[in-house]
DRENKOLLO-949194 format. One record per residue (C-alpha): residue number from 0; residue in one letter; x, y, z. Coordinates in nm, 4 decimals, always signed. Layout:
N
+------+------+----------+----------+----------+
! resi ! resn !       c1 !       c2 !       c3 !
+------+------+----------+----------+----------+
!  NUM !    A !        X !        Y !        Z !
...
+------+------+----------+----------+----------+
//
This chain:
307
+------+------+----------+----------+----------+
! resi ! resn !       c1 !       c2 !       c3 !
+------+------+----------+----------+----------+
!    0 !    X !  +2.4607 !  -0.8041 !  -8.2320 !
!    1 !    X !  +2.2349 !  -0.8626 !  -8.5282 !
!    2 !    X !  +1.9202 !  -1.1005 !  -8.5293 !
!    3 !    X !  +1.9620 !  -1.3860 !  -8.7782 !
!    4 !    X !  +1.7315 !  -1.4128 !  -9.0835 !
!    5 !    X !  +1.7352 !  -1.7798 !  -9.0926 !
!    6 !    X !  +1.8136 !  -2.0530 !  -8.8217 !
!    7 !    X !  +1.9076 !  -2.4172 !  -8.8122 !
!    8 !    X !  +1.6088 !  -2.6533 !  -8.7777 !
!    9 !    X !  +1.6874 !  -2.7283 !  -8.4117 !
!   10 !    X !  +1.6850 !  -2.3655 !  -8.2947 !
!   11 !    X !  +1.3731 !  -2.2993 !  -8.5329 !
!   12 !    X !  +1.1865 !  -2.5651 !  -8.3585 !
!   13 !    X !  +1.3045 !  -2.4381 !  -8.0083 !
!   14 !    X !  +1.1995 !  -2.0717 !  -8.0803 !
!   15 !    X !  +0.8471 !  -2.2217 !  -8.2166 !
!   16 !    X !  +0.7978 !  -2.4034 !  -7.9012 !
!   17 !    X !  +0.8719 !  -2.0876 !  -7.6931 !
!   18 !    X !  +0.6340 !  -1.8674 !  -7.8952 !
!   19 !    X !  +0.3529 !  -2.1200 !  -7.8400 !
!   20 !    X !  +0.4374 !  -2.1340 !  -7.4612 !
!   21 !    X !  +0.4469 !  -1.7546 !  -7.4217 !
!   22 !    X !  +0.1251 !  -1.6631 !  -7.6282 !
!   23 !    X !  -0.0957 !  -1.9662 !  -7.5806 !
!   24 !    X !  +0.0038 !  -2.1069 !  -7.2393 !
!   25 !    X !  +0.1132 !  -1.8192 !  -7.0584 !
!   26 !    X !  -0.1085 !  -1.5697 !  -7.2567 !
!   27 !    X !  +0.1591 !  -1.2870 !  -7.2458 !
!   28 !    X !  +0.0674 !  -0.9797 !  -7.3991 !
!   29 !    X !  +0.2002 !  -0.9430 !  -7.7650 !
!   30 !    X !  +0.4651 !  -0.6836 !  -7.6860 !
!   31 !    X !  +0.6112 !  -0.8969 !  -7.3972 !
!   32 !    X !  +0.5886 !  -1.2158 !  -7.6062 !
!   33 !    X !  +0.7745 !  -1.0431 !  -7.8937 !
!   34 !    X !  +1.0428 !  -0.9160 !  -7.6587 !
!   35 !    X !  +1.1247 !  -1.2786 !  -7.5431 !
!   36 !    X !  +1.1113 !  -1.4127 !  -7.8840 !
!   37 !    X !  +1.3437 !  -1.1374 !  -8.0150 !
!   38 !    X !  +1.5982 !  -1.2126 !  -7.7265 !
!   39 !    X !  +1.5831 !  -1.5840 !  -7.7828 !
!   40 !    X !  +1.6501 !  -1.5621 !  -8.1481 !
!   41 !    X !  +1.9551 !  -1.3116 !  -8.0785 !
!   42 !    X !  +2.0986 !  -1.5871 !  -7.8479 !
!   43 !    X !  +2.0250 !  -1.8576 !  -8.1226 !
!   44 !    X !  +2.2141 !  -1.6469 !  -8.3889 !
!   45 !    X !  +2.5144 !  -1.6207 !  -8.1368 !
!   46 !    X !  +2.5288 !  -1.9867 !  -8.0959 !
!   47 !    X !  +2.4922 !  -2.0686 !  -8.4538 !
!   48 !    X !  +2.7742 !  -1.8411 !  -8.5482 !
!   49 !    X !  +2.9994 !  -2.0761 !  -8.3189 !
!   50 !    X !  +2.8755 !  -2.3724 !  -8.4968 !
!   51 !    X !  +2.6052 !  -2.4720 !  -8.2295 !
!   52 !    X !  +2.3235 !  -2.5803 !  -8.4446 !
!   53 !    X !  +2.0919 !  -2.7170 !  -8.1809 !
!   54 !    X !  +2.0016 !  -2.5986 !  -7.8375 !
!   55 !    X !  +2.0969 !  -2.9265 !  -7.7048 !
!   56 !    X !  +2.4609 !  -2.8603 !  -7.7700 !
!   57 !    X !  +2.4635 !  -2.5580 !  -7.5537 !
!   58 !    X !  +2.6990 !  -2.5558 !  -7.2526 !
!   59 !    X !  +2.6897 !  -2.2990 !  -6.9583 !
!   60 !    X !  +3.0165 !  -2.1583 !  -7.0727 !
!   61 !    X !  +2.8586 !  -2.0715 !  -7.4069 !
!   62 !    X !  +2.5923 !  -1.8692 !  -7.2223 !
!   63 !    X !  +2.8461 !  -1.6812 !  -7.0051 !
!   64 !    X !  +3.0277 !  -1.5939 !  -7.3333 !
!   65 !    X !  +2.7002 !  -1.4821 !  -7.4751 !
!   66 !    X !  +2.6426 !  -1.2197 !  -7.1788 !
!   67 !    X !  +3.0167 !  -1.1155 !  -7.1964 !
!   68 !    X !  +2.9719 !  -1.0506 !  -7.5720 !
!   69 !    X !  +2.6743 !  -0.8370 !  -7.5015 !
!   70 !    X !  +2.8355 !  -0.6335 !  -7.2426 !
!   71 !    X !  +3.1445 !  -0.5928 !  -7.4844 !
!   72 !    X !  +2.9114 !  -0.4437 !  -7.7472 !
!   73 !    X !  +2.7921 !  -0.1845 !  -7.4731 !
!   74 !    X !  +2.4527 !  -0.3191 !  -7.3931 !
!   75 !    X !  +2.3029 !  -0.1694 !  -7.0856 !
!   76 !    X !  +2.2678 !  -0.3812 !  -6.7601 !
!   77 !    X !  +1.8919 !  -0.3712 !  -6.7833 !
!   78 !    X !  +1.8987 !  -0.5103 !  -7.1323 !
!   79 !    X !  +2.1541 !  -0.7705 !  -7.0374 !
!   80 !    X !  +1.9280 !  -0.8759 !  -6.7477 !
!   81 !    X !  +1.6346 !  -0.9176 !  -6.9793 !
!   82 !    X !  +1.8134 !  -1.1251 !  -7.2161 !
!   83 !    X !  +1.9394 !  -1.3364 !  -6.9485 !
!   84 !    X !  +1.5922 !  -1.3854 !  -6.8175 !
!   85 !    X !  +1.4789 !  -1.4843 !  -7.1873 !
!   86 !    X !  +1.7582 !  -1.7376 !  -7.2032 !
!   87 !    X !  +1.6686 !  -1.8952 !  -6.8600 !
!   88 !    X !  +1.2999 !  -1.9123 !  -6.9754 !
!   89 !    X !  +1.3906 !  -2.0637 !  -7.2994 !
!   90 !    X !  +1.5991 !  -2.3558 !  -7.1753 !
!   91 !    X !  +1.3719 !  -2.4115 !  -6.8608 !
!   92 !    X !  +1.1068 !  -2.4770 !  -7.1304 !
!   93 !    X !  +1.3097 !  -2.7002 !  -7.3358 !
!   94 !    X !  +1.4402 !  -2.9057 !  -7.0411 !
!   95 !    X !  +1.0821 !  -2.9440 !  -6.9253 !
!   96 !    X !  +0.9903 !  -3.0837 !  -7.2679 !
!   97 !    X !  +1.2783 !  -3.3197 !  -7.3074 !
!   98 !    X !  +1.4489 !  -3.1256 !  -7.5959 !
!   99 !    X !  +1.7681 !  -3.0805 !  -7.3858 !
!  100 !    X !  +1.9090 !  -3.3237 !  -7.1463 !
!  101 !    X !  +2.0233 !  -3.0553 !  -6.8936 !
!  102 !    X !  +1.9431 !  -2.6951 !  -6.8269 !
!  103 !    X !  +2.2593 !  -2.4950 !  -6.9200 !
!  104 !    X !  +2.0996 !  -2.1845 !  -6.7969 !
!  105 !    X !  +2.0183 !  -2.3151 !  -6.4484 !
!  106 !    X !  +2.2854 !  -2.1174 !  -6.2868 !
!  107 !    X !  +2.3153 !  -1.8279 !  -6.5338 !
!  108 !    X !  +2.3526 !  -1.5130 !  -6.3276 !
!  109 !    X !  +2.1603 !  -1.1902 !  -6.3985 !
!  110 !    X !  +2.3865 !  -0.8614 !  -6.4292 !
!  111 !    X !  +2.3111 !  -0.6343 !  -6.1581 !
!  112 !    X !  +2.2198 !  -0.2797 !  -6.2369 !
!  113 !    X !  +2.1398 !  +0.0181 !  -6.0079 !
!  114 !    X !  +1.7674 !  +0.0791 !  -5.9735 !
!  115 !    X !  +1.6387 !  +0.3716 !  -6.1436 !
!  116 !    X !  +1.3429 !  +0.5090 !  -5.9746 !
!  117 !    X !  +1.0447 !  +0.6303 !  -6.1608 !
!  118 !    X !  +0.9874 !  +1.0175 !  -6.1831 !
!  119 !    X !  +0.6621 !  +1.1395 !  -5.9594 !
!  120 !    X !  +0.4850 !  +1.4430 !  -6.0254 !
!  121 !    X !  +0.3563 !  +1.6879 !  -5.7650 !
!  122 !    X !  -0.0215 !  +1.7089 !  -5.7293 !
!  123 !    X !  +0.0149 !  +2.0927 !  -5.8695 !
!  124 !    X !  +0.1975 !  +1.9661 !  -6.1597 !
!  125 !    X !  -0.0710 !  +1.7169 !  -6.2507 !
!  126 !    X !  -0.3315 !  +2.0034 !  -6.2214 !
!  127 !    X !  -0.1223 !  +2.2035 !  -6.4715 !
!  128 !    X !  -0.1145 !  +1.9357 !  -6.7375 !
!  129 !    X !  -0.4719 !  +1.8473 !  -6.6897 !
!  130 !    X !  -0.5637 !  +2.2111 !  -6.7643 !
!  131 !    X !  -0.3822 !  +2.2265 !  -7.0889 !
!  132 !    X !  -0.6409 !  +2.0631 !  -7.3271 !
!  133 !    X !  -0.9118 !  +2.3050 !  -7.4795 !
!  134 !    X !  -1.2480 !  +2.1726 !  -7.3734 !
!  135 !    X !  -1.4036 !  +2.3864 !  -7.6265 !
!  136 !    X !  -1.2949 !  +2.1372 !  -7.9014 !
!  137 !    X !  -1.3734 !  +1.7699 !  -7.9371 !
!  138 !    X !  -0.9855 !  +1.6718 !  -7.9375 !
!  139 !    X !  -0.9365 !  +1.8902 !  -7.6303 !
!  140 !    X !  -1.2337 !  +1.6879 !  -7.4604 !
!  141 !    X !  -1.0701 !  +1.3775 !  -7.5510 !
!  142 !    X !  -0.7186 !  +1.4641 !  -7.4293 !
!  143 !    X !  -0.8518 !  +1.5819 !  -7.1004 !
!  144 !    X !  -1.0531 !  +1.2592 !  -7.0670 !
!  145 !    X !  -0.7481 !  +1.0388 !  -7.1450 !
!  146 !    X !  -0.5310 !  +1.2301 !  -6.8886 !
!  147 !    X !  -0.7893 !  +1.2311 !  -6.6289 !
!  148 !    X !  -0.8279 !  +0.8601 !  -6.6678 !
!  149 !    X !  -0.4603 !  +0.7687 !  -6.6581 !
!  150 !    X !  -0.4200 !  +0.9590 !  -6.3513 !
!  151 !    X !  -0.7355 !  +0.8583 !  -6.1897 !
!  152 !    X !  -0.6971 !  +0.4819 !  -6.2458 !
!  153 !    X !  -0.3232 !  +0.4183 !  -6.2939 !
!  154 !    X !  -0.3943 !  +0.2403 !  -6.6237 !
!  155 !    X !  -0.1124 !  +0.1495 !  -6.8381 !
!  156 !    X !  -0.1271 !  +0.3275 !  -7.1777 !
!  157 !    X !  -0.2002 !  +0.0118 !  -7.3667 !
!  158 !    X !  -0.4972 !  -0.0631 !  -7.1193 !
!  159 !    X !  -0.6369 !  +0.2789 !  -7.1755 !
!  160 !    X !  -0.6325 !  +0.2739 !  -7.5528 !
!  161 !    X !  -0.7857 !  -0.0772 !  -7.5720 !
!  162 !    X !  -1.0793 !  +0.0373 !  -7.3620 !
!  163 !    X !  -1.4314 !  +0.0053 !  -7.5217 !
!  164 !    X !  -1.6964 !  +0.2562 !  -7.4196 !
!  165 !    X !  -1.8868 !  -0.0119 !  -7.2187 !
!  166 !    X !  -1.5972 !  -0.0705 !  -6.9962 !
!  167 !    X !  -1.6326 !  +0.2626 !  -6.8326 !
!  168 !    X !  -1.9104 !  +0.2648 !  -6.5767 !
!  169 !    X !  -1.9942 !  +0.6300 !  -6.5055 !
!  170 !    X !  -2.2685 !  +0.5302 !  -6.2718 !
!  171 !    X !  -2.0558 !  +0.3165 !  -6.0530 !
!  172 !    X !  -1.7618 !  +0.5458 !  -6.1113 !
!  173 !    X !  -1.5222 !  +0.2640 !  -6.2179 !
!  174 !    X !  -1.3448 !  +0.1273 !  -6.5147 !
!  175 !    X !  -1.2698 !  -0.2330 !  -6.6210 !
!  176 !    X !  -0.8987 !  -0.2581 !  -6.7281 !
!  177 !    X !  -0.7735 !  -0.5530 !  -6.9408 !
!  178 !    X !  -0.4141 !  -0.6083 !  -6.8214 !
!  179 !    X !  -0.1248 !  -0.8168 !  -6.8656 !
!  180 !    X !  -0.1642 !  -1.2015 !  -6.8906 !
!  181 !    X !  -0.5317 !  -1.1542 !  -7.0124 !
!  182 !    X !  -0.6438 !  -1.0331 !  -6.6548 !
!  183 !    X !  -0.9031 !  -0.7937 !  -6.5920 !
!  184 !    X !  -0.9521 !  -0.5742 !  -6.2870 !
!  185 !    X !  -1.1937 !  -0.3244 !  -6.1819 !
!  186 !    X !  -1.0537 !  +0.0132 !  -6.0728 !
!  187 !    X !  -1.2422 !  +0.3252 !  -5.9168 !
!  188 !    X !  -1.2545 !  +0.6414 !  -6.1036 !
!  189 !    X !  -1.2558 !  +0.9855 !  -5.9238 !
!  190 !    X !  -1.5443 !  +1.2398 !  -6.0005 !
!  191 !    X !  -1.3116 !  +1.4702 !  -6.2286 !
!  192 !    X !  -1.2323 !  +1.1556 !  -6.4318 !
!  193 !    X !  -1.5990 !  +1.0592 !  -6.4625 !
!  194 !    X !  -1.6956 !  +1.3982 !  -6.5504 !
!  195 !    X !  -1.4306 !  +1.4446 !  -6.8195 !
!  196 !    X !  -1.5172 !  +1.0954 !  -6.9689 !
!  197 !    X !  -1.8987 !  +1.1859 !  -6.9708 !
!  198 !    X !  -1.8238 !  +1.5136 !  -7.1545 !
!  199 !    X !  -1.6180 !  +1.3426 !  -7.4135 !
!  200 !    X !  -1.8438 !  +1.0477 !  -7.4826 !
!  201 !    X !  -2.1661 !  +1.2441 !  -7.4910 !
!  202 !    X !  -2.0175 !  +1.5416 !  -7.6876 !
!  203 !    X !  -1.6660 !  +1.5250 !  -7.8614 !
!  204 !    X !  -1.6597 !  +1.1606 !  -7.9460 !
!  205 !    X !  -2.0019 !  +1.1667 !  -8.1129 !
!  206 !    X !  -1.8658 !  +1.4786 !  -8.2982 !
!  207 !    X !  -1.5594 !  +1.2966 !  -8.4343 !
!  208 !    X !  -1.7562 !  +1.0054 !  -8.5407 !
!  209 !    X !  -2.0060 !  +1.2235 !  -8.7309 !
!  210 !    X !  -1.7325 !  +1.4045 !  -8.9043 !
!  211 !    X !  -1.5462 !  +1.0812 !  -8.9896 !
!  212 !    X !  -1.8440 !  +0.9230 !  -9.1458 !
!  213 !    X !  -1.7510 !  +0.5802 !  -9.0173 !
!  214 !    X !  -1.5169 !  +0.4766 !  -8.7316 !
!  215 !    X !  -1.4893 !  +0.2495 !  -8.4281 !
!  216 !    X !  -1.8140 !  +0.2475 !  -8.2550 !
!  217 !    X !  -1.6796 !  +0.0657 !  -7.9607 !
!  218 !    X !  -1.3584 !  +0.2313 !  -7.8846 !
!  219 !    X !  -1.3439 !  +0.4717 !  -7.5847 !
!  220 !    X !  -1.0656 !  +0.6828 !  -7.7417 !
!  221 !    X !  -1.0618 !  +0.7889 !  -8.1096 !
!  222 !    X !  -0.8342 !  +0.9762 !  -8.3362 !
!  223 !    X !  -0.9384 !  +1.2384 !  -8.5865 !
!  224 !    X !  -1.0566 !  +0.9788 !  -8.8370 !
!  225 !    X !  -1.2791 !  +0.8023 !  -8.5951 !
!  226 !    X !  -1.0374 !  +0.4973 !  -8.5482 !
!  227 !    X !  -0.9174 !  +0.3721 !  -8.2132 !
!  228 !    X !  -0.6378 !  +0.5686 !  -8.0640 !
!  229 !    X !  -0.2944 !  +0.4059 !  -8.0754 !
!  230 !    X !  -0.0465 !  +0.3780 !  -7.8009 !
!  231 !    X !  +0.2066 !  +0.6082 !  -7.9742 !
!  232 !    X !  -0.0786 !  +0.8698 !  -8.0356 !
!  233 !    X !  -0.1687 !  +0.8544 !  -7.6553 !
!  234 !    X !  +0.1867 !  +0.9137 !  -7.5591 !
!  235 !    X !  +0.2123 !  +1.2030 !  -7.7867 !
!  236 !    X !  -0.0844 !  +1.3521 !  -7.6213 !
!  237 !    X !  +0.0471 !  +1.3206 !  -7.2588 !
!  238 !    X !  +0.3903 !  +1.4694 !  -7.3762 !
!  239 !    X !  +0.2406 !  +1.7422 !  -7.5696 !
!  240 !    X !  +0.0232 !  +1.8381 !  -7.2832 !
!  241 !    X !  +0.3188 !  +1.8204 !  -7.0350 !
!  242 !    X !  +0.5024 !  +2.0510 !  -7.2454 !
!  243 !    X !  +0.2007 !  +2.2863 !  -7.2584 !
!  244 !    X !  +0.2320 !  +2.2855 !  -6.8736 !
!  245 !    X !  +0.6141 !  +2.3707 !  -6.9081 !
!  246 !    X !  +0.7241 !  +2.0083 !  -6.8136 !
!  247 !    X !  +0.9554 !  +1.7702 !  -6.9922 !
!  248 !    X !  +1.0074 !  +1.3937 !  -6.9745 !
!  249 !    X !  +0.6358 !  +1.3203 !  -6.8852 !
!  250 !    X !  +0.4933 !  +0.9908 !  -7.0207 !
!  251 !    X !  +0.1789 !  +0.7913 !  -6.9595 !
!  252 !    X !  +0.3802 !  +0.5718 !  -6.7232 !
!  253 !    X !  +0.4963 !  +0.8927 !  -6.5206 !
!  254 !    X !  +0.1193 !  +0.9368 !  -6.4519 !
!  255 !    X !  +0.0753 !  +0.5690 !  -6.3456 !
!  256 !    X !  +0.3843 !  +0.6100 !  -6.1088 !
!  257 !    X !  +0.2339 !  +0.9382 !  -5.9748 !
!  258 !    X !  -0.0998 !  +0.7605 !  -5.9212 !
!  259 !    X !  +0.0601 !  +0.4863 !  -5.7092 !
!  260 !    X !  +0.2715 !  +0.7184 !  -5.4962 !
!  261 !    X !  +0.0161 !  +0.9680 !  -5.4244 !
!  262 !    X !  -0.2177 !  +0.6760 !  -5.3107 !
!  263 !    X !  +0.0586 !  +0.5683 !  -5.0704 !
!  264 !    X !  +0.1228 !  +0.9122 !  -4.9533 !
!  265 !    X !  -0.2570 !  +0.9307 !  -4.8788 !
!  266 !    X !  -0.2582 !  +0.6316 !  -4.6678 !
!  267 !    X !  -0.3426 !  +0.3591 !  -4.9048 !
!  268 !    X !  -0.2044 !  +0.0013 !  -4.8158 !
!  269 !    X !  +0.0658 !  -0.1539 !  -5.0424 !
!  270 !    X !  -0.1672 !  -0.4541 !  -5.1091 !
!  271 !    X !  -0.4681 !  -0.2304 !  -5.2288 !
!  272 !    X !  -0.2132 !  -0.0327 !  -5.4480 !
!  273 !    X !  -0.0819 !  -0.3692 !  -5.5915 !
!  274 !    X !  -0.4297 !  -0.4835 !  -5.6786 !
!  275 !    X !  -0.5259 !  -0.1325 !  -5.8171 !
!  276 !    X !  -0.2023 !  -0.1409 !  -6.0514 !
!  277 !    X !  -0.2467 !  -0.5087 !  -6.1604 !
!  278 !    X !  +0.0818 !  -0.6140 !  -6.0290 !
!  279 !    X !  +0.1468 !  -0.9923 !  -5.9904 !
!  280 !    X !  +0.4250 !  -0.9539 !  -5.7449 !
!  281 !    X !  +0.4101 !  -0.7379 !  -5.4235 !
!  282 !    X !  +0.7919 !  -0.6694 !  -5.4785 !
!  283 !    X !  +0.7021 !  -0.4714 !  -5.7990 !
!  284 !    X !  +0.4622 !  -0.2320 !  -5.6087 !
!  285 !    X !  +0.7348 !  -0.2117 !  -5.3359 !
!  286 !    X !  +0.9364 !  +0.0088 !  -5.5635 !
!  287 !    X !  +0.6939 !  +0.3033 !  -5.4674 !
!  288 !    X !  +0.7837 !  +0.2707 !  -5.1107 !
!  289 !    X !  +1.1200 !  +0.4092 !  -5.1973 !
!  290 !    X !  +0.9504 !  +0.7143 !  -5.3532 !
!  291 !    X !  +0.7573 !  +0.8105 !  -5.0400 !
!  292 !    X !  +1.0569 !  +0.8493 !  -4.8179 !
!  293 !    X !  +1.0366 !  +1.2317 !  -4.7953 !
!  294 !    X !  +0.6561 !  +1.2108 !  -4.7210 !
!  295 !    X !  +0.7362 !  +0.9582 !  -4.4438 !
!  296 !    X !  +1.0093 !  +1.1731 !  -4.2941 !
!  297 !    X !  +0.7927 !  +1.4747 !  -4.2909 !
!  298 !    X !  +0.5185 !  +1.2797 !  -4.1157 !
!  299 !    X !  +0.7560 !  +1.1531 !  -3.8644 !
!  300 !    X !  +0.8864 !  +1.4877 !  -3.7831 !
!  301 !    X !  +0.5388 !  +1.6410 !  -3.7283 !
!  302 !    X !  +0.4174 !  +1.3456 !  -3.5362 !
!  303 !    X !  +0.6908 !  +1.2006 !  -3.3115 !
!  304 !    X !  +0.7374 !  +1.3795 !  -2.9824 !
!  305 !    X !  +1.1188 !  +1.3306 !  -2.9959 !
!  306 !    X !  +1.1658 !  +1.3758 !  -3.3660 !
+------+------+----------+----------+----------+
//
């Protein structure tokens, strides 16, 4: 289902209202806002193709047909659930602003899909990945510092690459992360991460800035040309180092999942992990309780007298 190039005025106005709401009132991250806008535009195109030129003309049956059309085109259930969420958000907003008389998405269901649990690395596998970068080179020092920070703080990759140098407090062993919804949180850093960051900042980073002649003097992580490291580059670093350790399908988010799971297995409380990860809802963090079942079973068998 293609995105329309142009929309009737009624739909264009509705999508402009949604964009303002997401970016200015809700302060969503740019990637999240663009995903909602894209899904809403797809819905608008579907309705326009059926002669519905204004959101006020949409009825519940139209929205159910929209989801059915997505299913017929082979969209995954997770994608359909996201698009249903965008539809509900759009019409909730339009109803609140009086742009539609009734909310046609009020009873719109969400396609249910099986929960796909994230991959978690074993501590020894993390050690293997961390050992791959060559610390004799500036880029190796950067890669090691990035890997250590991701695993030590549970930072999202976008949070890591957006870091400025002054957000990393090596004296207090903590980092200030700027997360979703324009929210900040202070997260502790372990000693290995602090040492790796100290080496990178005092040695490799300065070398890259000198070689480049100019660059981003504030960014914590830099590319070869002295510019702030991008999300795609950071993902490539993690994937490359994982392959160097003989591991496939490892991403920055894998390190985040691993961080959370290892904390829970070590005895950290769910609320503390929620705060460290920057999750708004505890239910999001509870995903990790499913990942620790083997650890809990082992603890039970070793501790209970009648196990």
